[in-house]
N, C-alpha and C positions, 0 to 999 in steps of 0.2 A: 310595725310592732303593736301599736294600739289596737288596730283592727284584729290582729291575731289574738291578743289578750282578751278582747271582747268575745271572740268566738269560743274561746276555751274557758270563759267564765271567770277571768281574773282581771283585777284593776291595776296591778303593779307587777313589775318585773320581779321574778322570784329570787334571784341571787344578787340583786343590786347592792344591798348593804354589805354582804360578804365580800363582793368584789371591791367596793370602796374601801373597806377596812384593810384589805390585803393588797391594794393596787400598787403601792410603792414597792413592796417586796416582789410582787409579780413582775413589774417593770425591770427592777434590778436583776432578777434572775434571768428573765427572758432575753434582755439586751446583752447579757454576757454569756449566752449559751447558744449551742447549735442544735437544730431539730430536724428530724426526719418524720414526715407524716405519711403513713401508708394508708391507702384508700382515701386520699385527701380530696378527691373530686366528687365524692358522694355528698349528700346533704349535711350529715354530721361532720364529715371530713372537711368540707368547705368552711363550716362554721368554726371549727377548731383552727384551721389554717389562718383565718382572718383574725382570730383572737391572738395568735402568736405574732402574725405579721404586724399588727398595729402597735406592738410593743417593741419593735425594732430589734429582732434577733440578729446574732452574728452570722448565722447561716440557717436557711430554711429551705429544705428540699421536700418536694411533694411528689409522691408516686401514686399512680392510679391506672387501672386498665382502660378507663374510658378516655379516649383522646378528645372527644367532643366536650365532655364535661370539664376536662382540664383547660381547654381553650376558654371556656366561659368563666372558669375560676380566675384565670389570669386577667381577663377583661374586667371582671367585677372588681378585683383587687386594685388594678391600675386606676379604674374609674372612681373608686371610693377612697383609697388611701394613698395612691401614688407609688412611691418608691421607699426603700430602706437603705441604710448605709451598708448593711451586710449583703451576703449573697442570697438571692432568691432564684430557684430553678425548679422546673417541673419535668417529670419523666413519665412517658406513657408506657408503663411496664406492667406485666403480670407478675406478681410477687412469687408465683409458683414456678417461674421460668428460669432457664439458665441465663438469660439476659439480665434478669434482676440479680442473680448471684454474681455475675461479672461486675455489675454496677456496685454492689456492696463490697466486693473484693477490692475494687479500685478506688473506692471512697470509704464509705462505711463508718467514718469517724464523726460521731454525734454524741452530745451529752444526753439528749432525750430522744427516744423513739416512741412514737404514738401510732398504734395500729387501729385504724377505724374501719378496716375492710370487713365486710360481713355479707352473708346471705341472710336477710332478715325476715323474709315472708314465710308465713305458715304454709302458704300454697306451694312452696318449693319442696315440701315433703311428699307431694302426691305421687311421684314415681321414683324408683331407686336410683336413677342416673342423676337427676337434679339433686336428690338427697345426698348422694355421694359427693357431689360438688360442694354442697353446703358443709359437709363434714371436712372436706379439704380446706375450704375457705375459713371456716370458723374455728377449727381445731388444729389441723396439721400445718397450715400456713402460719398460724400463731406460734406453734411449737418451733417451726423452722426459723422465723424471724427473731424470736426471742433468743434462740441459741446463737444465731449470727451476732446478735447484740452483745451477748455475753463474751463471745470470742473477740469482739472489737472494742471491748472495754467501755461500753455505753454505761452512763451513770444511772439511768432509770428507764424502765420500759412500762408503757401504759397500753392497755387494750380495753376496748369497750365490750361490756357484757350486755345484759338485758334484764329488765324486770321479769321477763318470762323464764329466767333461770331460777327464780324462787318458786319452789314447788312446781316444777315444769309439768305441763300436760301435753305439749307438742314437741316435735322433734327439733324445731328451731331452738326453743328454750332449753331443751335437754342438751343440745350440742354446745350451747354457751356454758351450761353448768359443767359439762365435761371439760370444756376449754379451761374453766377456772381451776379444775384439778391439775391439768397440765401446767398451768401458770404457777400454781403453788409449788410444784416440784422444782421448777426453775428458779423460784424465789430463794432457794438455798444458795444460789450462785450470783444473783443480782437482785437489786431492789425493784419491785414491781407494784403497780397499783391498777385499779380498774374502776369502772363506773357502771351502775345499773340505773337506767332512767326510763322515763315514760315515752310514749309515742311523740315523735317530733312533728309538730303541726306543719302540714304542707310539705313534708319531706318527699323527695322523689318516690313515686310508687305507692305512697300512702293513700288511704281513702279520701282524706281531705284534699290532697293534691289532685285526686281523681275528680273531685267536685269542680275544680277549675276546668279540667278537660271536658267534663260533661256540658258545662255552660258554653264553653267555646265551640263545642261540636253540636250544640243544640240537641242534647240527649237527656233522658230522665236522670234524676238523682235517686240513687238506691243506697240504703244503709240499714244495718241491723238496729233494732230498737231494744234489744235486751243485753247488749254487750257494753260494759262500762270501762272506760279507759282514762288514765291520767295523760295529760299533754304538757309538753314544754315547747317553747318557741325555738327556732333554729339557733338564735344567739345564745339562749340559755343552755342548749346542748353543748355548744362550744365552750361556754364558761365552766360548766360542770366538768368536762373532760380535762380542761387545762388546770383547774383547781386540784383535781385528783392527781394529775401528772406531776405538778410542782410540789404540792403540799402533802400528798398521801404518803403515809408510812408504809413499810413493806407489807404487802398483801391487803392493804386497805381497799375497800370498795365503797366509793362515794355514791350517794343517791339523793334525790330531792326530797325535802320534807313537804309532802303534800297531804292534805286532809281528805280522808275518805268521804267525809260528810260534805265538804265544800268543793272538792276538785275532781271527783269521779263523775264523768259525763258519758251519756250514751252517744253513739255516733248520730243517731236520729236527732237528738237535741242540737248537736252542733250543725247538722244539715239545715235545721230550721233557722238557727242564728245566721248561718252563712247566707241563706237565700234572702233573709231580711236585709242584711247588709248590701246585697246585690239589688235590692229593690223589688223582690218578688215575694209573693205569698205562696207558701207550700200548698199544693193540692194533692191530697192523699189518694192514691190509686189502689185497686184491689189486685191487679195482675200486671205482669210484664207487658202483655199485649196492649192493655189499656194505657199504660204509661208511655209506650212507644208511639201510640196513635195520638194521644193528647198533646205530646210535645210539639206537634206540628201546628197547633193552634193556640194553646194556653199562654205561652210566653208573651204574645202580643197583647194579652189581657192583663198582664202583670202577675200571672200565676205560673208556677212551675210544677210539673207532675213529679210526684215522689212515690217511691215504693219502700215502705218501712216494714220489715219482716223480722221474725225471730231467727236466730242463727241455728243452722242445722248441718254444719260442715265440720269435718275433722279438725281438731286442734284448737278450737276457739275456747278461751277461758272467759268465764262470766265477768270477772273483774281482775285487776292487776294488783300485785303486791311486790314490794322491793326487797323484802327480807323474810326469813323464816323464824319460827319461835326458837329454833336451836342456835341462831346466830347472835353474837355479842355486838351490841350497838354502842356507839358514842354519839349522843344527841346534843352534847353541850359545846363541842369545839366551835361549831359554826351556827349561825342563826337559822339558815334555811338549807343547810347541807347536813345530811346524816352520814355517818361512817360506820360500816361493818368492819369490825376488827377480827382478823383471821390468824389462826396458827397455820402452820404448813400441814394442811389436811389432804393427804393423798395416799393411795395404796399403790406402791411401785409395781407389784405384780399385775394388778388390774390394768394399770395404764399400759404396761408393756404388752399384755395379751390383747387389749383393744387395738393398739397400734398395729401389731403383727397381723391380727385377723383381718382388719380393714385393708391393710396393704396387700395381703394375699388376694382378697376379693378383687382389688383393682388390677393387680398383675395378671390375674386369670381372666379378667373381663367377663366375669360371670358371678352375679349375685342378684338377689331380689330384695324387696323391701322387708320382708319377714326376717331375712338373715340379719339385716342391719338393725331392725328393731330389737331383735334378740340380744345383740351386743350392747345396745343402750340399756336394756333392763339389767344386764350383768353389772354395768357401771352404776346404775341408779335403781336399786331394787324397789324403791317406792315411786318410781316413775308413773305418773297418772295418765299415760297415753291410752286413748281409746280410739280404735279404728272404726269410724262411722261409714266410710266408703263413699263419701261425698265431699268434694273440695270446692273452693271458691271459684275456680275456673269454670265450674259447671253452672254458675249463676251469673245474672246480668251485672 
């Protein structure tokens, strides 16, 4: 934890005081409740699962499509926390499948359902097929699982949004903003809450996680020098989600109070901090070829080749924000947690047309990216998407 905090430029845990103030209430509620965590073997899902587990829930079921990550989650929990008095079980299921529907039909009785499943990478919008899977995962599977929760009498449904949903410029952020609209419609039938938060440091697939892979594989470190991001630790991501799930009022969106002046960091700055902690001095290269060649010799001299460049790919936002000027905030309830207060804001006709059009595309097995982008603009007229034609997969 301390090393991660040093990397992201902070000296203390962000939510520590809020957790301490509310800990007794958290323990009482969690220990007397049953939980389903969807997408629980991903980085954020694992963090949330641990936060619930260590407060001794009556029942904790975890669903995820990744069998291997689920195995590691169980090993990690057993090694760190041991066992609980209540029921703990994991299920390697795709929530879009009939098998998952059978699971919910035969059990499905929970006080709280937390949906952490998501396609979170901007690079996933590069082709229409992966983009359609992102829409299924981020929007339609949320719609499906929230309706199942309503039918089964679940007390509260939580799902994770993203900071990229505030004034979105990429399809990932826009998909989460549209998801929020679908959630608002369902909030008329059940209490819901959400969270928008920063990049989770060293989460699976993140650039920081990639730094570990590059060192392990003796490869250059590459990072943009003009993209600024907020970061939270894995534990903080779990705390934020649990706090929103337990204490959020209907349609509340929780977010971390982070200072633009103090907490926005470039990836290149973090790369420099990371290498110093690993005992290496960054060596700045001019080209990919130079970096690939020098990694054969420089590490033995205590230096690591780095390529820091400006971003030139589709969907990258210069900086992150958690809320828009049009949203109403409660900044007083918690010390380090902000809350966006929402009315039920949705257009029934727009939602129905979007769902019908996208389902028709899927049924006909025929669509292109332009078709999908057009539907996004109908939902979000101010959508700031610009197609540059170059994606992260085309870079080292």
